[in-house]
Structures are given as C-alpha cells and as structure tokens.
N, CA, C and O atoms as a printed pandas DataFrame, in Angstrom:
     atom_number atom_name residue_name chain_id  residue_number  x_coord  y_coord  z_coord
0              1         N          MET        A               1    0.810   -1.180    0.000
1              2        CA          MET        A               1    0.000    0.000    0.000
2              3         C          MET        A               1    0.863    1.258    0.000
3              4         O          MET        A               1    0.390    2.339   -0.349
4              5         N          LEU        A               2    2.106    1.119    0.385
5              6        CA          LEU        A               2    2.973    2.291    0.340
6              7         C          LEU        A               2    3.121    2.733   -1.102
7              8         O          LEU        A               2    3.387    1.923   -1.991
8              9         N          GLY        A               3    2.949    4.005   -1.319
9             10        CA          GLY        A               3    3.011    4.537   -2.665
10            11         C          GLY        A               3    1.638    4.678   -3.303
11            12         O          GLY        A               3    1.492    5.401   -4.289
12            13         N          ASP        A               4    0.643    4.014   -2.771
13            14        CA          ASP        A               4   -0.727    4.125   -3.270
14            15         C          ASP        A               4   -1.590    4.663   -2.138
15            16         O          ASP        A               4   -2.210    3.900   -1.397
16            17         N          GLN        A               5   -1.622    5.990   -2.015
17            18        CA          GLN        A               5   -2.303    6.625   -0.894
18            19         C          GLN        A               5   -3.803    6.352   -0.877
19            20         O          GLN        A               5   -4.389    6.211    0.197
20            21         N          SER        A               6   -4.428    6.277   -2.038
21            22        CA          SER        A               6   -5.867    5.994   -2.096
22            23         C          SER        A               6   -6.170    4.601   -1.557
23            24         O          SER        A               6   -7.123    4.419   -0.798
24            25         N          LEU        A               7   -5.373    3.632   -1.942
25            26        CA          LEU        A               7   -5.556    2.271   -1.447
26            27         C          LEU        A               7   -5.303    2.208    0.055
27            28         O          LEU        A               7   -6.037    1.539    0.783
28            29         N          ALA        A               8   -4.280    2.894    0.516
29            30        CA          ALA        A               8   -3.979    2.910    1.949
30            31         C          ALA        A               8   -5.124    3.545    2.736
31            32         O          ALA        A               8   -5.476    3.058    3.810
32            33         N          LEU        A               9   -5.704    4.617    2.221
33            34        CA          LEU        A               9   -6.832    5.267    2.888
34            35         C          LEU        A               9   -8.036    4.328    2.928
35            36         O          LEU        A               9   -8.722    4.244    3.947
36            37         N          ASP        A              10   -8.294    3.625    1.833
37            38        CA          ASP        A              10   -9.382    2.644    1.817
38            39         C          ASP        A              10   -9.151    1.545    2.849
39            40         O          ASP        A              10  -10.091    1.106    3.512
40            41         N          ALA        A              11   -7.918    1.105    2.986
41            42        CA          ALA        A              11   -7.595    0.070    3.969
42            43         C          ALA        A              11   -7.818    0.583    5.388
43            44         O          ALA        A              11   -8.291   -0.163    6.246
44            45         N          LEU        A              12   -7.488    1.832    5.641
45            46        CA          LEU        A              12   -7.731    2.410    6.967
46            47         C          LEU        A              12   -9.221    2.519    7.253
47            48         O          LEU        A              12   -9.657    2.274    8.378
48            49         N          ARG        A              13  -10.004    2.886    6.244
49            50        CA          ARG        A              13  -11.462    2.950    6.410
50            51         C          ARG        A              13  -12.031    1.567    6.727
51            52         O          ARG        A              13  -12.967    1.445    7.518
52            53         N          ALA        A              14  -11.475    0.542    6.120
53            54        CA          ALA        A              14  -11.975   -0.823    6.302
54            55         C          ALA        A              14  -11.750   -1.327    7.722
55            56         O          ALA        A              14  -12.425   -2.260    8.158
56            57         N          ARG        A              15  -10.825   -0.735    8.440
57            58        CA          ARG        A              15  -10.561   -1.158    9.818
58            59         C          ARG        A              15  -11.775   -0.921   10.701
59            60         O          ARG        A              15  -12.013   -1.681   11.640
60            61         N          GLY        A              16  -12.537    0.110   10.416
61            62        CA          GLY        A              16  -13.736    0.398   11.190
62            63         C          GLY        A              16  -13.430    1.090   12.506
63            64         O          GLY        A              16  -12.286    1.120   12.961
64            65         N          PRO        A              17  -14.468    1.642   13.106
65            66        CA          PRO        A              17  -14.292    2.443   14.322
66            67         C          PRO        A              17  -13.968    1.632   15.579
67            68         O          PRO        A              17  -13.576    2.205   16.595
68            69         N          THR        A              18  -14.124    0.320   15.524
69            70        CA          THR        A              18  -13.859   -0.480   16.724
70            71         C          THR        A              18  -12.425   -0.982   16.791
71            72         O          THR        A              18  -12.031   -1.609   17.775
72            73         N          GLN        A              19  -11.657   -0.716   15.770
73            74        CA          GLN        A              19  -10.270   -1.170   15.726
74            75         C          GLN        A              19   -9.343   -0.105   16.292
75            76         O          GLN        A              19   -9.713    1.065   16.380
76            77         N          ASN        A              20   -8.159   -0.505   16.669
77            78        CA          ASN        A              20   -7.129    0.435   17.130
78            79         C          ASN        A              20   -6.793    1.383   15.980
79            80         O          ASN        A              20   -6.462    0.939   14.881
80            81         N          VAL        A              21   -6.878    2.678   16.232
81            82        CA          VAL        A              21   -6.615    3.655   15.173
82            83         C          VAL        A              21   -5.200    4.204   15.223
83            84         O          VAL        A              21   -4.852    5.072   14.422
84            85         N          PHE        A              22   -4.382    3.724   16.136
85            86        CA          PHE        A              22   -3.015    4.209   16.247
86            87         C          PHE        A              22   -2.249    4.184   14.925
87            88         O          PHE        A              22   -1.499    5.123   14.655
88            89         N          PRO        A              23   -2.401    3.155   14.089
89            90        CA          PRO        A              23   -1.611    3.117   12.836
90            91         C          PRO        A              23   -1.804    4.319   11.913
91            92         O          PRO        A              23   -0.928    4.589   11.092
92            93         N          ILE        A              24   -2.906    5.045   12.013
93            94        CA          ILE        A              24   -3.098    6.174   11.099
94            95         C          ILE        A              24   -2.119    7.303   11.372
95            96         O          ILE        A              24   -1.976    8.206   10.547
96            97         N          TRP        A              25   -1.438    7.270   12.524
97            98        CA          TRP        A              25   -0.489    8.328   12.866
98            99         C          TRP        A              25    0.954    7.951   12.558
99           100         O          TRP        A              25    1.854    8.753   12.810
100          101         N          ARG        A              26    1.203    6.770   12.026
101          102        CA          ARG        A              26    2.578    6.369   11.698
102          103         C          ARG        A              26    3.157    7.266   10.611
103          104         O          ARG        A              26    2.452    7.740    9.720
104          105         N          ALA        A              27    4.457    7.481   10.714
105          106        CA          ALA        A              27    5.151    8.363    9.763
106          107         C          ALA        A              27    4.969    7.920    8.312
107          108         O          ALA        A              27    4.866    8.759    7.418
108          109         N          ALA        A              28    4.929    6.626    8.076
109          110        CA          ALA        A              28    4.795    6.115    6.705
110          111         C          ALA        A              28    3.469    6.525    6.068
111          112         O          ALA        A              28    3.330    6.465    4.846
112          113         N          LEU        A              29    2.500    6.937    6.870
113          114        CA          LEU        A              29    1.196    7.314    6.336
114          115         C          LEU        A              29    0.991    8.827    6.270
115          116         O          LEU        A              29   -0.138    9.293    6.124
116          117         N          SER        A              30    2.064    9.586    6.376
117          118        CA          SER        A              30    1.916   11.049    6.336
118          119         C          SER        A              30    1.298   11.522    5.021
119          120         O          SER        A              30    0.512   12.469    5.020
120          121         N          ASP        A              31    1.636   10.886    3.914
121          122        CA          ASP        A              31    1.021   11.265    2.632
122          123         C          ASP        A              31   -0.459   10.908    2.605
123          124         O          ASP        A              31   -1.257   11.614    1.990
124          125         N          VAL        A              32   -0.828    9.824    3.263
125          126        CA          VAL        A              32   -2.237    9.416    3.330
126          127         C          VAL        A              32   -3.031   10.448    4.126
127          128         O          VAL        A              32   -4.171   10.757    3.777
128          129         N          ARG        A              33   -2.443   10.977    5.184
129          130        CA          ARG        A              33   -3.134   11.979    6.002
130          131         C          ARG        A              33   -3.413   13.259    5.232
131          132         O          ARG        A              33   -4.263   14.049    5.643
132          133         N          ARG        A              34   -2.724   13.479    4.137
133          134        CA          ARG        A              34   -2.948   14.672    3.306
134          135         C          ARG        A              34   -4.010   14.430    2.227
135          136         O          ARG        A              34   -4.383   15.358    1.510
136          137         N          GLN        A              35   -4.489   13.207    2.112
137          138        CA          GLN        A              35   -5.517   12.884    1.119
138          139         C          GLN        A              35   -6.842   13.545    1.506
139          140         O          GLN        A              35   -7.156   13.660    2.690
140          141         N          PRO        A              36   -7.617   13.979    0.510
141          142        CA          PRO        A              36   -8.896   14.631    0.800
142          143         C          PRO        A              36   -9.834   13.789    1.673
143          144         O          PRO        A              36  -10.570   14.347    2.487
144          145         N          GLY        A              37   -9.826   12.491    1.527
145          146        CA          GLY        A              37  -10.728   11.637    2.293
146          147         C          GLY        A              37  -10.309   11.395    3.733
147          148         O          GLY        A              37  -11.084   10.839    4.512
148          149         N          PHE        A              38   -9.099   11.800    4.105
149          150        CA          PHE        A              38   -8.631   11.548    5.472
150          151         C          PHE        A              38   -9.444   12.347    6.491
151          152         O          PHE        A              38   -9.723   11.860    7.587
152          153         N          GLU        A              39   -9.819   13.572    6.130
153          154        CA          GLU        A              39  -10.639   14.387    7.033
154          155         C          GLU        A              39  -11.942   13.662    7.363
155          156         O          GLU        A              39  -12.368   13.645    8.518
156          157         N          GLN        A              40  -12.566   13.073    6.368
157          158        CA          GLN        A              40  -13.816   12.349    6.610
158          159         C          GLN        A              40  -13.569   11.110    7.472
159          160         O          GLN        A              40  -14.406   10.760    8.305
160          161         N          LEU        A              41  -12.441   10.451    7.280
161          162        CA          LEU        A              41  -12.115    9.277    8.084
162          163         C          LEU        A              41  -12.035    9.634    9.559
163          164         O          LEU        A              41  -12.628    8.944   10.387
164          165         N          VAL        A              42  -11.311   10.702    9.910
165          166        CA          VAL        A              42  -11.189   11.054   11.328
166          167         C          VAL        A              42  -12.517   11.558   11.884
167          168         O          VAL        A              42  -12.775   11.417   13.079
168          169         N          LYS        A              43  -13.361   12.141   11.040
169          170        CA          LYS        A              43  -14.713   12.514   11.485
170          171         C          LYS        A              43  -15.535   11.259   11.766
171          172         O          LYS        A              43  -16.203   11.163   12.796
172          173         N          ASP        A              44  -15.482   10.291   10.837
173          174        CA          ASP        A              44  -16.237    9.052   11.000
174          175         C          ASP        A              44  -15.796    8.269   12.235
175          176         O          ASP        A              44  -16.608    7.600   12.873
176          177         N          LEU        A              45  -14.526    8.353   12.565
177          178        CA          LEU        A              45  -14.005    7.665   13.747
178          179         C          LEU        A              45  -14.355    8.390   15.045
179          180         O          LEU        A              45  -14.126    7.863   16.134
180          181         N          GLY        A              46  -14.905    9.589   14.933
181          182        CA          GLY        A              46  -15.282   10.356   16.107
182          183         C          GLY        A              46  -14.145   11.163   16.706
183          184         O          GLY        A              46  -14.297   11.760   17.771
184          185         N          LEU        A              47  -13.001   11.183   16.022
185          186        CA          LEU        A              47  -11.852   11.901   16.560
186          187         C          LEU        A              47  -12.055   13.405   16.568
187          188         O          LEU        A              47  -11.643   14.071   17.518
188          189         N          VAL        A              48  -12.678   13.959   15.537
189          190        CA          VAL        A              48  -12.889   15.406   15.490
190          191         C          VAL        A              48  -13.820   15.834   16.625
191          192         O          VAL        A              48  -13.578   16.851   17.276
192          193         N          ASP        A              49  -14.878   15.065   16.864
193          194        CA          ASP        A              49  -15.772   15.370   17.985
194          195         C          ASP        A              49  -15.009   15.319   19.305
195          196         O          ASP        A              49  -15.179   16.180   20.169
196          197         N          TYR        A              50  -14.171   14.302   19.448
197          198        CA          TYR        A              50  -13.365   14.179   20.664
198          199         C          TYR        A              50  -12.436   15.379   20.836
199          200         O          TYR        A              50  -12.324   15.930   21.932
200          201         N          TRP        A              51  -11.770   15.782   19.754
201          202        CA          TRP        A              51  -10.850   16.912   19.821
202          203         C          TRP        A              51  -11.582   18.203   20.181
203          204         O          TRP        A              51  -11.080   19.015   20.959
204          205         N          HIS        A              52  -12.781   18.386   19.607
205          206        CA          HIS        A              52  -13.557   19.578   19.940
206          207         C          HIS        A              52  -13.972   19.565   21.412
207          208         O          HIS        A              52  -13.857   20.578   22.101
208          209         N          THR        A              53  -14.450   18.430   21.883
209          210        CA          THR        A              53  -14.927   18.316   23.258
210          211         C          THR        A              53  -13.797   18.475   24.264
211          212         O          THR        A              53  -13.926   19.197   25.252
212          213         N          SER        A              54  -12.686   17.790   23.999
213          214        CA          SER        A              54  -11.572   17.797   24.955
214          215         C          SER        A              54  -10.691   19.032   24.834
215          216         O          SER        A              54  -10.027   19.427   25.792
216          217         N          GLY        A              55  -10.689   19.639   23.652
217          218        CA          GLY        A              55   -9.776   20.751   23.404
218          219         C          GLY        A              55   -8.341   20.289   23.208
219          220         O          GLY        A              55   -7.427   21.110   23.123
220          221         N          GLU        A              56   -8.142   18.990   23.136
221          222        CA          GLU        A              56   -6.801   18.397   23.002
222          223         C          GLU        A              56   -6.597   17.909   21.571
223          224         O          GLU        A              56   -6.900   16.760   21.253
224          225         N          TRP        A              57   -6.095   18.764   20.732
225          226        CA          TRP        A              57   -5.790   18.373   19.360
226          227         C          TRP        A              57   -4.417   17.720   19.358
227          228         O          TRP        A              57   -3.496   18.198   20.021
228          229         N          GLY        A              58   -4.280   16.643   18.623
229          230        CA          GLY        A              58   -2.996   15.960   18.531
230          231         C          GLY        A              58   -2.012   16.746   17.689
231          232         O          GLY        A              58   -2.326   17.827   17.190
232          233         N          GLU        A              59   -0.838   16.201   17.539
233          234        CA          GLU        A              59    0.175   16.919   16.768
234          235         C          GLU        A              59    0.010   16.752   15.265
235          236         O          GLU        A              59    0.679   17.444   14.499
236          237         N          PHE        A              60   -0.869   15.846   14.820
237          238        CA          PHE        A              60   -0.975   15.562   13.390
238          239         C          PHE        A              60   -2.121   16.266   12.691
239          240         O          PHE        A              60   -2.063   16.440   11.474
240          241         N          CYS        A              61   -3.153   16.677   13.396
241          242        CA          CYS        A              61   -4.294   17.348   12.775
242          243         C          CYS        A              61   -4.666   18.587   13.574
243          244         O          CYS        A              61   -4.647   18.587   14.804
244          245         N          ARG        A              62   -4.999   19.626   12.854
245          246        CA          ARG        A              62   -5.434   20.886   13.451
246          247         C          ARG        A              62   -6.624   21.400   12.643
247          248         O          ARG        A              62   -6.736   21.146   11.443
248          249         N          GLU        A              63   -7.493   22.113   13.314
249          250        CA          GLU        A              63   -8.594   22.750   12.612
250          251         C          GLU        A              63   -8.106   24.090   12.061
251          252         O          GLU        A              63   -7.415   24.840   12.750
252          253         N          THR        A              64   -8.468   24.377   10.831
253          254        CA          THR        A              64   -8.074   25.639   10.212
254          255         C          THR        A              64   -9.112   26.710   10.556
255          256         O          THR        A              64  -10.218   26.382   10.986
256          257         N          PRO        A              65   -8.767   27.976   10.373
257          258        CA          PRO        A              65   -9.756   29.045   10.624
258          259         C          PRO        A              65  -11.023   28.878    9.794
259          260         O          PRO        A              65  -12.088   29.342   10.200
260          261         N          GLY        A              66  -10.926   28.229    8.650
261          262        CA          GLY        A              66  -12.085   27.996    7.790
262          263         C          GLY        A              66  -12.950   26.826    8.229
263          264         O          GLY        A              66  -13.987   26.565    7.621
264          265         N          GLY        A              67  -12.536   26.113    9.284
265          266        CA          GLY        A              67  -13.323   25.003    9.800
266          267         C          GLY        A              67  -12.996   23.647    9.212
267          268         O          GLY        A              67  -13.637   22.653    9.554
268          269         N          THR        A              68  -12.003   23.589    8.326
269          270        CA          THR        A              68  -11.584   22.302    7.779
270          271         C          THR        A              68  -10.405   21.789    8.610
271          272         O          THR        A              68   -9.951   22.460    9.536
272          273         N          LEU        A              69   -9.925   20.615    8.274
273          274        CA          LEU        A              69   -8.782   20.051    8.972
274          275         C          LEU        A              69   -7.543   20.147    8.118
275          276         O          LEU        A              69   -7.597   20.069    6.891
276          277         N          SER        A              70   -6.435   20.316    8.787
277          278        CA          SER        A              70   -5.134   20.244    8.145
278          279         C          SER        A              70   -4.366   19.141    8.876
279          280         O          SER        A              70   -4.052   19.269   10.059
280          281         N          CYS        A              71   -4.074   18.070    8.163
281          282        CA          CYS        A              71   -3.376   16.944    8.767
282          283         C          CYS        A              71   -2.038   16.741    8.074
283          284         O          CYS        A              71   -1.912   16.921    6.863
284          285         N          LYS        A              72   -1.038   16.360    8.871
285          286        CA          LYS        A              72    0.295   16.136    8.313
286          287         C          LYS        A              72    0.814   14.794    8.729
287          288         O          LYS        A              72    1.927   14.420    8.358
C-alpha cells in the first residue's frame, strides 16, 4: 500500500471504528493523512468530535480558521 495513498486510505477505512486507530499516525502514512478523504475518516471515527470536546488536538491534525482540517 505504500506509494498508493488511495488504497492505503481505503484500507484504513476498512478497519472500522472499533479497531485500534493508532496506525493512522505512523510516519509512513503522512502522505495518506494529506488525502482529501482523510478528514472524513477522522470525522467518522469520532476523533474530530473528541478533539472539539476535549480541546486536546494531537500533533498531526489541526482545525483551520475555515473550519476544515489540516493533517500532516
């Protein structure tokens, strides 16, 4: 899946919300985190809601002034 960011993103989506999501933060997936669909993935996993509620944004994703996410 390395080198095919779309396939890697699809594989991450297939894990589902009940699986450990730690792998999405690995360095090898930094290009995947920049894919347009990654924002929807973290929303679907409930991470954006968690970040808003807790006020604790991780080091990989931040909300932009426009209300979208910027992930690295």
